[in-house]
C-alpha positions as CSV (number, residue, x, y, z in Angstrom):
1,M,-40.7,-110.7,103.6
2,K,-40.6,-114.5,103.0
3,V,-43.8,-116.4,102.3
4,S,-44.7,-119.9,101.3
5,K,-43.8,-121.1,97.8
6,L,-47.5,-121.5,97.1
7,A,-48.2,-117.9,98.1
8,A,-45.1,-116.5,96.3
9,H,-46.3,-117.8,92.9
10,L,-50.1,-117.5,93.5
11,V,-51.8,-115.5,90.7
12,G,-55.0,-113.6,91.6
13,S,-58.1,-113.6,89.5
14,E,-57.7,-111.6,86.3
15,I,-61.5,-111.3,86.1
16,V,-61.7,-109.7,89.6
17,K,-58.7,-107.4,88.7
18,I,-60.4,-106.1,85.5
19,G,-63.7,-105.8,87.3
20,N,-62.1,-103.8,90.2
21,E,-60.4,-101.4,87.7
22,V,-63.7,-100.9,85.9
23,N,-65.5,-100.1,89.2
24,D,-62.8,-97.7,90.2
25,M,-63.2,-95.9,86.9
26,K,-67.0,-95.8,87.1
27,A,-66.7,-94.4,90.7
28,K,-64.8,-91.5,89.1
29,G,-67.5,-90.9,86.6
30,A,-66.6,-93.0,83.6
31,Q,-69.4,-94.4,81.6
32,I,-68.6,-98.1,81.1
33,A,-70.8,-101.0,80.2
34,N,-69.4,-103.6,82.6
35,L,-69.8,-107.1,81.1
36,T,-67.0,-108.6,83.2
37,I,-68.0,-110.2,86.5
38,G,-70.4,-113.2,86.4
39,D,-72.7,-111.4,88.8
40,L,-76.1,-109.7,88.7
41,D,-77.3,-106.2,89.4
42,S,-79.7,-106.9,92.3
43,N,-81.8,-103.9,91.4
44,I,-82.4,-105.5,87.9
45,Y,-82.4,-109.1,89.0
46,P,-83.5,-109.2,92.7
47,I,-83.6,-112.5,94.5
48,P,-87.1,-114.1,94.9
49,A,-89.3,-112.2,97.3
50,L,-90.1,-115.3,99.4
51,L,-86.4,-116.1,99.8
52,K,-85.7,-112.6,101.0
53,E,-88.6,-112.7,103.4
54,E,-87.4,-116.0,104.8
55,I,-83.8,-114.7,105.2
56,E,-85.1,-111.7,107.1
57,K,-87.3,-113.9,109.3
58,A,-84.4,-116.2,110.1
59,Y,-82.3,-113.3,111.4
60,Q,-85.3,-112.0,113.4
61,N,-85.6,-115.4,115.0
62,N,-81.9,-115.3,115.9
63,L,-80.7,-118.2,113.9
64,T,-77.2,-116.8,113.9
65,N,-75.2,-119.6,115.5
66,Y,-73.2,-122.3,113.7
67,P,-75.1,-124.5,111.3
68,P,-74.3,-128.2,111.1
69,A,-71.0,-128.7,109.4
70,N,-72.6,-130.6,106.4
71,G,-75.6,-128.2,106.2
72,L,-79.0,-127.9,107.7
73,G,-80.9,-131.2,107.5
74,T,-84.0,-129.4,106.3
75,L,-82.0,-127.9,103.4
76,R,-80.4,-131.2,102.5
77,N,-83.8,-132.9,102.5
78,A,-85.2,-130.2,100.3
79,V,-82.3,-130.4,97.9
80,S,-82.6,-134.2,97.8
81,E,-86.3,-133.9,96.9
82,D,-85.6,-131.3,94.3
83,L,-83.0,-133.5,92.6
84,K,-85.6,-136.2,92.2
85,Y,-88.2,-133.7,90.9
86,R,-85.9,-131.8,88.6
87,W,-83.4,-134.3,87.2
88,N,-84.7,-137.7,88.4
89,L,-81.6,-138.1,90.5
90,D,-81.9,-140.1,93.7
91,Y,-79.4,-138.9,96.3
92,S,-79.8,-139.2,100.1
93,P,-79.5,-136.1,102.2
94,N,-76.4,-137.7,103.7
95,D,-74.7,-137.6,100.3
96,I,-75.2,-133.8,100.0
97,L,-72.8,-131.2,101.4
98,V,-73.8,-127.6,101.8
99,T,-71.2,-124.8,101.8
100,A,-70.9,-121.0,101.2
101,G,-71.4,-121.2,97.5
102,S,-69.8,-123.6,95.0
103,R,-66.2,-122.5,95.2
104,P,-65.4,-124.4,98.5
105,L,-67.0,-127.5,97.0
106,I,-64.8,-127.3,93.9
107,Y,-61.7,-126.8,96.0
108,A,-62.8,-129.7,98.3
109,T,-63.4,-132.0,95.4
110,Y,-59.8,-131.3,94.2
111,K,-58.4,-131.8,97.7
112,V,-60.0,-135.1,98.5
113,I,-59.2,-136.7,95.1
114,V,-56.0,-135.1,93.9
115,D,-52.5,-135.8,95.3
116,P,-49.6,-133.6,94.2
117,G,-48.5,-134.7,90.7
118,D,-51.8,-136.4,89.9
119,K,-53.2,-135.7,86.4
120,V,-56.3,-133.5,86.2
121,I,-57.9,-132.9,82.8
122,F,-59.9,-129.8,82.0
123,P,-60.9,-127.9,78.9
124,I,-59.7,-124.5,77.8
125,P,-61.4,-122.1,78.3
126,S,-62.9,-123.0,81.6
127,W,-63.3,-121.2,84.9
128,N,-60.5,-121.5,87.5
129,N,-59.4,-125.1,86.9
130,N,-55.9,-123.9,86.2
131,H,-55.8,-122.2,89.6
132,Y,-57.3,-125.1,91.5
133,C,-54.6,-127.4,89.9
134,Y,-52.0,-125.0,91.2
135,L,-53.5,-124.9,94.7
136,T,-53.5,-128.7,94.9
137,G,-50.2,-129.4,93.1
138,A,-52.0,-131.2,90.3
139,N,-50.5,-131.9,86.9
140,G,-53.1,-129.9,85.0
141,V,-53.7,-131.2,81.4
142,E,-55.4,-128.5,79.3
143,V,-57.6,-129.7,76.5
144,A,-57.9,-127.1,73.7
145,T,-61.4,-126.6,72.3
146,T,-62.7,-124.9,69.2
147,P,-65.6,-122.6,68.3
148,E,-66.9,-125.2,65.9
149,N,-67.7,-127.4,69.0
150,N,-68.9,-124.3,70.9
151,F,-65.7,-124.4,73.0
152,L,-66.7,-127.7,74.6
153,P,-64.4,-130.7,74.7
154,T,-65.3,-133.9,72.8
155,A,-64.5,-137.4,73.8
156,D,-61.9,-137.5,71.1
157,D,-60.3,-134.4,72.5
158,I,-60.1,-135.9,76.0
159,R,-59.2,-139.5,75.0
160,P,-55.4,-139.1,74.6
161,H,-55.1,-137.8,78.2
162,V,-57.2,-140.2,80.3
163,E,-54.6,-142.8,81.1
164,G,-53.5,-142.2,84.7
165,A,-55.8,-139.1,85.2
166,V,-57.8,-139.0,88.4
167,L,-60.1,-136.1,87.7
168,L,-61.9,-134.6,84.7
169,A,-63.5,-131.2,85.4
170,L,-66.5,-130.2,83.2
171,C,-69.2,-127.6,83.4
172,S,-72.5,-127.3,81.5
173,P,-73.8,-124.7,80.7
174,L,-70.2,-123.6,80.5
175,N,-68.6,-120.6,82.2
176,P,-67.3,-118.7,80.2
177,T,-69.1,-119.5,77.0
178,G,-72.8,-120.1,77.9
179,T,-72.7,-123.2,75.7
180,M,-73.9,-126.7,76.6
181,F,-73.2,-130.3,76.0
182,T,-75.5,-132.2,73.7
183,K,-76.8,-135.6,74.8
184,D,-74.4,-137.3,72.3
185,Q,-71.4,-135.3,73.4
186,L,-71.8,-136.0,77.1
187,T,-72.7,-139.7,76.4
188,E,-69.5,-140.2,74.5
189,I,-67.5,-138.6,77.3
190,C,-69.2,-140.7,80.0
191,Q,-68.6,-143.9,78.0
192,L,-64.9,-142.9,77.8
193,I,-64.7,-142.5,81.6
194,L,-66.5,-145.9,82.1
195,D,-64.2,-147.6,79.7
196,E,-61.1,-146.2,81.3
197,N,-62.2,-147.1,84.8
198,S,-63.0,-150.7,83.7
199,K,-59.2,-151.1,82.9
200,R,-58.1,-150.0,86.4
201,S,-57.3,-152.2,89.3
202,E,-58.8,-151.8,92.8
203,D,-55.4,-150.4,93.9
204,E,-55.7,-147.5,91.5
205,K,-57.7,-144.3,91.8
206,P,-60.6,-144.2,89.3
207,L,-61.0,-141.3,86.9
208,Y,-63.6,-139.1,88.6
209,L,-65.8,-136.5,86.9
210,M,-66.5,-133.2,88.6
211,Y,-69.6,-132.0,86.9
212,D,-70.4,-128.3,87.6
213,Q,-74.1,-127.7,86.7
214,I,-74.5,-124.5,88.7
215,Y,-76.2,-122.9,85.6
216,S,-78.4,-126.0,84.9
217,N,-81.7,-124.1,85.5
218,L,-80.7,-121.3,83.2
219,T,-81.0,-122.9,79.8
220,F,-82.9,-121.5,76.9
221,D,-83.7,-123.6,73.9
222,A,-81.8,-126.8,74.7
223,D,-82.1,-129.5,77.3
224,H,-79.6,-129.9,80.1
225,Y,-78.0,-133.4,80.4
226,D,-76.1,-134.9,83.3
227,P,-73.8,-138.0,83.6
228,V,-75.8,-140.2,86.0
229,S,-79.0,-139.7,84.2
230,L,-77.3,-141.0,81.0
231,F,-75.4,-143.8,82.7
232,P,-76.4,-145.0,86.2
233,E,-72.9,-146.5,86.5
234,M,-71.4,-143.0,86.5
235,R,-72.8,-142.5,90.0
236,N,-69.6,-144.0,91.5
237,Y,-67.4,-141.5,89.7
238,T,-69.4,-138.2,89.5
239,I,-69.3,-135.3,91.9
240,Y,-71.9,-132.7,91.1
241,I,-71.7,-129.0,91.9
242,E,-74.9,-126.9,92.3
243,G,-76.4,-124.1,94.3
244,I,-78.6,-121.0,94.2
245,S,-76.0,-118.4,93.2
246,K,-77.0,-118.2,89.6
247,C,-80.4,-119.9,89.4
248,L,-82.0,-117.6,92.0
249,A,-79.9,-114.5,91.2
250,A,-78.4,-115.0,94.7
251,T,-74.7,-114.7,94.1
252,G,-74.1,-112.9,97.5
253,V,-76.4,-115.2,99.5
254,R,-73.7,-117.9,99.3
255,V,-75.5,-121.2,99.4
256,G,-74.2,-124.1,97.3
257,W,-74.1,-127.9,97.5
258,A,-72.3,-130.9,96.1
259,F,-73.6,-134.5,95.9
260,G,-72.0,-137.7,94.8
261,P,-70.4,-140.9,96.0
262,T,-70.7,-141.3,99.8
263,E,-67.0,-141.9,100.3
264,I,-66.0,-138.7,98.5
265,I,-68.7,-136.5,100.0
266,D,-67.9,-137.8,103.5
267,R,-64.3,-136.7,103.1
268,M,-65.3,-133.4,101.7
269,K,-67.5,-132.9,104.8
270,A,-64.4,-133.7,107.0
271,L,-62.3,-131.2,105.1
272,N,-65.0,-128.5,105.6
273,T,-65.0,-129.0,109.4
274,H,-61.5,-127.6,109.3
275,I,-62.0,-124.9,106.6
276,G,-65.4,-123.8,108.1
277,A,-66.8,-122.6,104.7
278,W,-70.3,-123.0,105.9
279,A,-73.2,-121.1,104.3
280,P,-74.8,-118.8,107.0
281,K,-77.5,-120.5,109.0
282,P,-80.2,-117.9,108.2
283,E,-79.6,-118.2,104.4
284,Q,-79.7,-122.0,104.7
285,E,-82.9,-121.9,106.6
286,A,-84.5,-119.6,104.0
287,T,-83.2,-121.7,101.1
288,A,-84.7,-124.8,102.7
289,K,-88.1,-123.0,103.0
290,F,-87.9,-121.9,99.4
291,Y,-86.9,-125.3,98.0
292,A,-89.6,-127.0,100.0
293,D,-91.9,-126.3,97.0
294,P,-90.2,-126.9,93.6
295,K,-92.8,-124.6,92.0
296,N,-91.2,-121.7,93.8
297,I,-88.1,-122.3,91.7
298,D,-90.0,-122.9,88.5
299,H,-92.0,-119.7,88.8
300,F,-89.0,-117.5,89.6
301,V,-86.7,-119.1,87.0
302,F,-89.2,-118.8,84.2
303,D,-89.3,-115.0,84.2
304,Y,-85.8,-114.5,85.3
305,K,-84.1,-116.6,82.6
306,N,-86.3,-115.1,79.9
307,K,-85.1,-111.7,81.0
308,L,-81.5,-112.9,80.7
309,K,-82.2,-114.5,77.4
310,T,-83.6,-111.2,76.0
311,S,-80.4,-109.4,77.1
312,L,-78.1,-112.1,75.7
313,E,-80.0,-112.1,72.4
314,A,-79.8,-108.3,72.2
315,L,-76.1,-108.4,72.6
316,H,-75.7,-111.3,70.2
317,N,-77.8,-109.5,67.6
318,G,-75.8,-106.3,68.1
319,I,-72.5,-108.2,67.5
320,Q,-74.0,-109.8,64.4
321,S,-75.1,-106.5,63.1
322,L,-71.4,-105.3,63.3
323,K,-70.4,-108.4,61.5
324,T,-72.7,-107.6,58.6
325,K,-71.0,-104.2,58.4
326,G,-67.7,-105.9,57.7
327,L,-66.1,-105.7,61.1
328,S,-64.0,-108.7,62.2
329,V,-66.4,-109.8,65.0
330,D,-68.6,-112.8,65.7
331,S,-70.6,-114.4,68.5
332,I,-72.1,-117.8,69.4
333,Q,-75.8,-118.1,69.8
334,P,-76.4,-118.1,73.6
335,M,-77.7,-121.4,75.0
336,G,-77.7,-120.8,78.8
337,A,-76.2,-119.1,81.8
338,L,-75.4,-115.4,81.8
339,Y,-72.7,-115.3,79.1
340,L,-72.2,-114.5,75.4
341,T,-69.0,-115.6,73.6
342,I,-67.7,-112.8,71.4
343,Q,-64.9,-112.8,68.9
344,L,-63.1,-109.5,68.3
345,D,-60.3,-110.3,65.8
346,F,-58.3,-107.1,66.3
347,I,-55.1,-108.5,67.8
348,G,-52.2,-106.9,65.9
349,K,-54.1,-103.7,65.0
350,M,-52.9,-100.2,65.8
351,K,-54.6,-97.9,68.2
352,P,-55.2,-94.2,67.3
353,D,-52.1,-93.3,69.5
354,G,-49.9,-95.5,67.3
355,T,-49.4,-98.3,69.8
356,K,-50.2,-101.9,68.9
357,I,-52.8,-104.3,70.3
358,E,-50.4,-107.1,71.2
359,T,-52.7,-109.2,73.4
360,S,-56.4,-109.8,74.2
361,S,-55.8,-107.9,77.5
362,D,-54.5,-104.9,75.5
363,L,-57.8,-104.9,73.5
364,V,-59.8,-105.2,76.7
365,F,-58.3,-102.1,78.3
366,Y,-58.4,-100.2,75.0
367,L,-62.2,-100.9,74.8
368,I,-62.6,-99.9,78.4
369,N,-61.0,-96.6,77.8
370,E,-62.2,-95.9,74.3
371,G,-65.3,-98.1,73.8
372,G,-67.0,-97.8,77.1
373,I,-67.3,-101.5,77.3
374,A,-65.5,-104.1,79.5
375,L,-65.2,-107.7,78.6
376,V,-63.1,-110.7,79.9
377,P,-60.6,-112.2,77.5
378,F,-60.4,-116.0,77.3
379,S,-56.8,-115.7,78.5
380,S,-58.5,-115.2,82.0
381,F,-59.8,-118.8,81.5
382,G,-56.5,-120.4,80.7
383,D,-56.3,-119.6,77.0
384,T,-53.5,-117.9,75.1
385,K,-53.0,-114.2,75.3
386,T,-53.6,-113.8,71.6
387,Q,-56.9,-115.7,71.5
388,P,-59.4,-113.2,70.1
389,W,-62.4,-114.5,72.0
390,F,-64.1,-112.9,75.0
391,R,-66.7,-113.5,77.6
392,A,-69.6,-111.0,78.1
393,S,-71.7,-111.3,81.2
394,V,-75.1,-109.6,80.9
395,G,-76.3,-109.8,84.4
396,G,-75.0,-106.4,85.5
397,L,-76.7,-104.3,82.8
398,S,-80.2,-103.4,81.7
399,L,-81.5,-104.1,78.2
400,D,-81.2,-100.4,77.4
401,E,-77.6,-100.3,78.5
402,I,-76.8,-103.3,76.4
403,N,-78.3,-101.8,73.3
404,A,-76.6,-98.5,73.9
405,C,-73.1,-100.0,74.1
406,I,-73.1,-101.4,70.6
407,P,-72.6,-98.2,68.6
408,V,-69.9,-97.1,71.0
409,L,-68.1,-100.4,70.6
410,E,-68.5,-100.1,66.8
411,Q,-66.8,-96.7,66.7
412,A,-63.9,-97.9,69.0
413,L,-63.3,-100.9,66.7
414,L,-63.4,-98.7,63.6
415,N,-60.7,-96.5,65.1
416,L,-58.3,-99.5,65.1
417,K,-56.2,-99.7,61.9
């Protein structure tokens, strides 16, 4: 059967593939600590009680017809006020677009800025930018990062690629690493963007920055920084991505928003009238009620993120304990989000059955079968197949389950020669 060229070469999410295989095995009775999908076990991390009550109330009140294409006015007003309260960012409700989570917003950002062949810069590892480049026909320029810089790109890493580029895609705290830009790091990158745009004529597209801060409320011992707060001039070039999926443990509630330059947001709104990726009206109504008082967010996030931090530190300490025993492992101190970055330097080792670990995916499936633990390789985030770094997402496990998986992981690694 013939399909479009885009469909013929489209690659599905490796993260979802691994997660589905793990779930199939668990359904058959396998005991696996699933650290793959960036999701949360809603029995461990339920959404706020008030948000749940307001969702139920909205359905009872039959708010089940189409929402406005750009999002409920009450929600956009509440988001506008929260941006002022939380980040001192002043954006009109008209410059905010609400959709069903952040993915449609990221896709829309690409579609309204990028023409086929346009240059888009993004760091490796990062979430899905390689696929969005494919979907829009962009010339994706991958910027390699290092553990020494917490897998975040520096201005010097980006500088050789900015000429002619139309979009730079950044995320902080970063999926997949849980690491964050420092003030100095982000300042240097913003200055680079401003310098580059000062050279361009009015007939050229500027270099835009898509700044994904969906995890910005989930930071631990470091401050979150954003471009416009550092440089008001960045307002003309920055499209922000936010929402409730991570900060309210509401991944399945599907409410996200973007805000940025009026001209860009208006075109994203127009695109969404055709795609129809609207957040459900009851969920929007409930989110508006919840966001009406910023203290609702503060109170919920305080306990929730401390619980995440405890789980991340338990996993980090467990990996570090294996390192002290001489195993070729390491991990980066968690800074935010749901993720721990783990190094398992066992590519090239032999499994007990005599077969060789050739790639990071080989190690992933060995550990699923023999170590009772499922991780996502950085190759799923655009990196090479021999990169020995992995993402662990702690939202789906209890603290006891995390502690219990360390000895099993240790034995599986010891069995590799």
